[in-house]
C-alpha positions as CSV (number, residue, x, y, z in Angstrom):
1,M,-74.6,18.1,2.3
2,P,-72.5,17.5,5.5
3,K,-68.8,18.2,5.3
4,S,-65.7,17.2,7.3
5,V,-62.6,19.3,7.7
6,I,-59.3,17.4,7.1
7,I,-56.2,18.6,9.0
8,P,-53.3,16.0,8.8
9,A,-51.8,14.7,12.0
10,G,-48.5,16.5,12.8
11,S,-49.4,19.6,10.9
12,S,-49.7,23.0,12.6
13,A,-53.0,24.6,13.2
14,P,-54.1,27.0,10.4
15,L,-53.3,30.7,11.0
16,A,-56.2,31.8,8.8
17,P,-59.7,30.5,8.3
18,F,-58.5,27.9,5.8
19,V,-58.0,24.2,6.1
20,P,-55.9,21.9,3.9
21,G,-58.8,19.7,2.9
22,T,-62.5,19.1,3.1
23,L,-64.5,16.0,2.6
24,A,-68.0,16.6,1.2
25,D,-70.4,14.0,-0.4
26,G,-67.5,11.5,-0.9
27,V,-65.2,13.9,-2.6
28,V,-62.0,15.3,-1.0
29,Y,-61.3,19.0,-1.9
30,V,-57.7,20.2,-1.2
31,S,-56.0,23.6,-1.2
32,G,-52.3,24.5,-1.2
33,T,-51.3,20.9,-1.5
34,L,-47.8,20.0,-2.8
35,A,-46.3,16.6,-3.3
36,F,-44.3,16.1,-0.1
37,D,-44.1,13.1,2.1
38,Q,-43.9,13.0,6.0
39,H,-40.2,13.8,5.8
40,N,-40.6,16.8,3.5
41,N,-39.2,15.0,0.5
42,G,-40.7,16.3,-2.7
């Protein structure tokens, strides 16, 4: 199953071998995700 790495525009590059999201087989898997908008409002 092919997968795509998702790194949102405007975010910094990961410092470790982790990414915020991965798309695999039509499903988006996320890690360390909090409910903040583009202006850091939670």
